[in-house]
C-alpha positions in Angstrom: 88.4 33.6 64.3 85.7 35.2 66.6 88.3 35.7 69.3 90.8 37.3 66.9 88.0 39.6 65.6 87.2 40.8 69.2 90.9 41.6 69.7 91.0 43.5 66.5 87.9 45.5 67.5 89.3 46.3 70.9 92.6 47.5 69.5 90.8 49.5 66.8 88.5 51.1 69.4 91.5 52.0 71.7 93.4 53.4 68.7 90.4 55.6 67.7 89.9 56.8 71.2 93.6 57.6 71.6 93.6 59.4 68.2 90.5 61.4 69.3 92.1 62.2 72.6 95.4 63.4 71.0 93.5 65.2 68.3 91.2 67.0 70.7 94.0 68.0 72.9 96.1 69.3 70.0 93.1 71.1 68.6 92.5 72.9 71.8 96.1 73.9 72.0 96.4 75.1 68.4 93.2 77.1 68.2 93.7 79.3 71.2 95.4 82.7 70.9 98.9 82.3 72.3 98.9 85.9 73.6 96.2 85.3 76.2 97.4 85.9 79.7 97.0 83.3 82.5 93.5 83.5 84.2 92.2 82.8 87.7 89.0 80.9 87.6 86.8 79.8 90.5 85.2 76.3 90.4 82.6 76.3 93.2 81.4 73.2 95.0 78.6 71.6 93.1 79.5 73.1 89.7 78.5 70.8 86.9 80.8 69.9 84.0 78.7 72.2 81.7 79.1 75.1 84.2 82.8 74.5 84.5 83.1 74.4 80.7 81.2 77.7 80.4 83.6 79.4 82.8 86.6 78.2 80.8 85.0 79.4 77.6 84.1 82.8 79.1 87.8 83.2 80.0 88.9 82.1 76.6 90.8 79.2 78.0 89.2 76.7 75.6 88.0 77.2 72.1 85.2 74.6 72.0 82.9 73.7 74.9 81.5 70.6 73.1 85.0 69.2 72.5 86.1 69.9 76.0 83.0 68.1 77.4 83.6 65.2 75.0 87.2 64.9 76.0 86.4 65.1 79.8 83.8 62.3 79.4 86.1 60.2 77.2 88.6 60.4 80.1 85.9 59.4 82.5 86.7 62.6 84.5 83.3 64.3 84.5 82.7 63.8 88.2 86.4 64.1 89.3 87.0 67.8 88.7 87.6 69.4 92.1 86.3 72.7 93.4 88.8 75.5 94.0 90.5 78.6 92.6 92.8 77.7 89.7 95.4 79.7 87.8 95.2 78.4 84.3 98.4 79.1 82.3 98.2 80.6 78.8 98.5 77.9 76.1 97.5 75.1 78.5 95.8 72.4 76.5 92.4 71.0 77.4 94.1 67.8 78.6 96.4 69.9 80.9 93.4 71.8 82.2 91.5 68.6 83.0 94.5 67.2 84.8 94.9 70.3 86.9 91.2 70.3 87.9 91.3 66.5 88.6 94.4 66.8 90.8 93.1 69.8 92.7 96.2 71.9 92.0 94.6 75.0 93.4 96.2 78.5 93.2 98.4 79.2 96.2 98.5 82.7 97.7 101.0 83.9 100.3 100.9 85.7 103.6 104.0 86.9 105.5 104.2 87.3 109.2 107.3 89.3 110.2 109.3 88.5 113.3 108.1 90.6 116.3 104.5 90.9 115.1 101.9 90.8 117.9 98.6 89.0 117.8 96.9 92.3 117.0 99.2 92.8 114.0 98.8 89.2 112.8 95.0 89.6 113.0 95.2 92.8 110.9 97.3 91.1 108.3 95.1 88.0 108.1 91.9 90.1 107.8 93.5 92.1 105.0 94.2 88.8 103.2 90.6 87.7 103.7 91.7 84.7 105.8 89.9 85.8 109.0 86.7 87.8 109.5 85.7 90.1 112.3 86.5 88.6 115.7 87.2 85.1 114.3 91.0 85.3 114.9 90.6 86.7 118.5 88.1 84.0 119.4 90.4 81.3 118.1 93.5 82.6 119.8 92.0 83.3 123.2 89.5 80.4 123.6 90.2 78.4 126.8 89.1 75.3 124.9 91.6 75.9 122.1 94.4 76.8 124.5 93.9 73.6 126.4 93.7 71.6 123.2 97.0 73.2 121.9 98.6 72.9 125.4 99.3 76.6 125.7 100.2 77.9 129.1 99.5 81.6 128.5 96.3 83.6 128.3 96.4 83.5 124.5 98.5 82.4 121.5 100.8 85.4 121.7 104.3 84.2 120.8 103.2 80.8 119.6 102.3 81.7 116.0 105.7 81.4 114.2 106.7 84.3 112.0 107.2 83.1 108.4 105.7 83.1 105.0 102.7 80.8 104.5 100.9 79.5 101.5 97.2 79.3 101.5 94.3 78.8 99.0 90.9 80.4 98.7 89.5 77.4 100.7 91.9 77.9 103.7 90.0 78.8 106.8 91.1 81.0 109.7 91.5 78.0 112.0 93.7 76.2 109.4 96.1 79.1 108.9 96.4 79.5 112.7 97.1 75.8 113.2 99.6 75.9 110.4 101.5 78.7 112.2 101.2 76.8 115.5 102.6 73.6 114.0 105.4 75.4 112.3 106.4 77.0 115.6 106.3 73.6 117.4 108.6 72.0 114.7 111.0 74.9 114.8 111.2 74.9 118.6 111.9 71.2 118.7 114.7 71.6 116.2 116.3 74.4 118.2 115.9 72.6 121.5 118.3 69.9 120.2 121.0 72.5 120.7 119.8 73.5 124.3 122.7 73.8 126.8 120.6 72.6 129.7 119.0 75.5 131.6 115.7 75.0 133.5 113.3 77.2 131.4 110.2 75.5 129.8 108.9 76.3 126.4 106.5 79.1 127.6 109.3 80.8 129.5 111.7 80.5 126.6 109.2 82.0 124.1 108.4 84.8 126.7 112.0 85.7 127.1 112.7 85.4 123.4 109.9 87.8 122.7 111.5 90.5 124.9 114.8 89.9 123.1 113.1 90.2 119.7 111.7 93.6 120.6 114.8 94.9 122.3 117.4 93.9 119.8 118.4 96.3 117.0 120.2 93.5 115.2 120.4 89.7 115.4 124.1 89.8 116.4 123.3 91.4 119.7 120.6 89.0 120.7 122.8 86.5 122.6 124.3 89.4 124.6 120.9 90.9 125.4 119.8 87.3 126.4 122.8 87.1 128.8 121.7 90.4 130.5 118.2 89.1 131.1 119.5 85.7 132.3 121.9 87.5 134.7 119.1 89.7 136.1 116.8 86.8 136.5 119.4 84.9 138.4 120.0 87.8 140.7 116.2 88.4 141.1 116.5 91.8 139.6 113.6 93.4 137.7 114.0 93.0 133.9 113.0 96.6 133.4 112.3 96.1 129.7 110.5 99.0 127.9 108.8 96.7 125.3 106.9 94.9 128.2 105.6 98.3 129.4 104.6 99.3 125.9 102.8 95.9 125.5 101.0 96.5 128.8 99.7 99.9 127.5 98.2 98.3 124.4 96.3 100.7 122.3 96.9 103.5 124.8 100.6 103.7 123.8 101.0 106.8 121.7 104.7 106.4 120.8 106.1 108.1 123.9 107.0 106.1 127.0 106.5 108.3 130.1 107.5 107.9 133.7 103.9 107.4 134.8 103.7 104.5 132.3 106.5 102.7 134.2 104.1 102.6 137.2 101.4 100.7 135.2 100.3 97.9 137.5 99.9 95.4 134.6 101.7 92.0 135.3 103.4 92.6 131.9 105.2 95.7 133.3 108.6 94.4 134.2 109.5 97.7 135.8 106.9 96.9 138.5 107.1 93.1 138.7 110.1 90.8 139.1 110.6 87.8 136.9 109.2 87.1 133.5 105.8 88.6 132.4 102.8 86.2 132.1 103.6 85.3 128.5 105.3 86.5 125.3 104.7 90.0 124.0 105.2 89.2 120.3 106.2 86.3 117.9 109.9 85.7 118.3 112.0 84.3 115.4 114.6 81.5 115.5 117.5 83.9 116.3 115.8 85.3 119.4 114.8 81.8 120.6 118.3 80.5 120.0 119.7 83.4 122.0 117.6 82.4 125.0 118.8 78.8 124.9 122.4 79.7 124.0 123.2 83.1 125.5 126.6 84.8 125.3 128.5 84.2 128.6 128.8 87.7 130.1 128.4 89.5 133.4 126.5 92.5 131.9 123.4 93.7 133.8 122.4 96.7 131.8 122.2 98.0 128.2 121.0 101.2 126.5 120.5 102.0 122.9 123.1 104.0 121.0 120.4 105.2 118.6 122.2 103.5 115.7 120.8 99.9 115.9 123.3 98.9 118.5 123.5 98.9 122.4 126.0 99.9 125.0 126.3 97.1 127.6 127.4 97.8 131.2 128.3 95.7 134.2 127.5 98.3 136.9 124.7 100.8 137.5 127.3 103.6 137.5 128.6 102.5 134.0 125.0 102.3 132.8 124.2 105.8 134.0 127.2 107.1 132.2 126.1 105.4 129.0 122.5 106.8 129.4 123.9 110.3 129.7 126.1 109.8 126.7 123.6 108.1 124.3 120.2 109.2 125.5 120.2 112.4 127.6 122.5 114.3 125.2 120.2 113.3 122.4 
């Protein structure tokens, strides 16, 4: 009889608890104005249950602080609510709010890095999003210790931060977003290299050449042809003579006009002065540019010039190239 009584008491207690749980959850759902918009709330590290409850009440996300605290304690979740920034949907019940905070489903923001962005441009974009402060990004991307750790051959991370759209939360650090872009670039590169046709360029050289193609191409369709021009010139030990490398060498001194004196700039990035590839990438190339390097169009072109319409005129000889320059550039 005693054993049966214990069982009855346990079942009764569980039933009462479940009824209270359902009742409180439905109460919270039914007694909040359905027209309230979603709210962003910040739960800071060390916030007590009472502090969290006050924030929820201030934002009119719950109707009763006492009931919310009771429900949280009934669920034994008082110490399990995680810090972070949360987007609480309108009409979310107290039980749904508790579950969101327990699981740490923090609000995800987005930052987009376009193909062809330089480190300077990425830095500006990340600072605008509040992800990096002052010189934090520059220090991260140029530190010899970091470059050695991440096995980067160049003087910085130029070209290695993959252009894409990234999710981040309020807690994401500058280092974390940089490492996220690095890891994405590594994975993308490995996938593309599965289609490599067997040339002798290493990753650093491929990214460097891809960055030139990214800056030169007016459209993705011409990238394999531009890649063939550069491959052909490298094979013949001709200078690449790429305007974007000269512009990159000028840095902040470039005013939008490339002058003859600029082509004499002694910088190792100036491919009008130096043969072969520059020391490293000049921007962040996308998949199409990288793929063009490892799978170029088979041509015997050695020159190209812009037609000023997003396309280029390709030539096999210097004479043909001069004719194209007169037609598409000098007459303009």
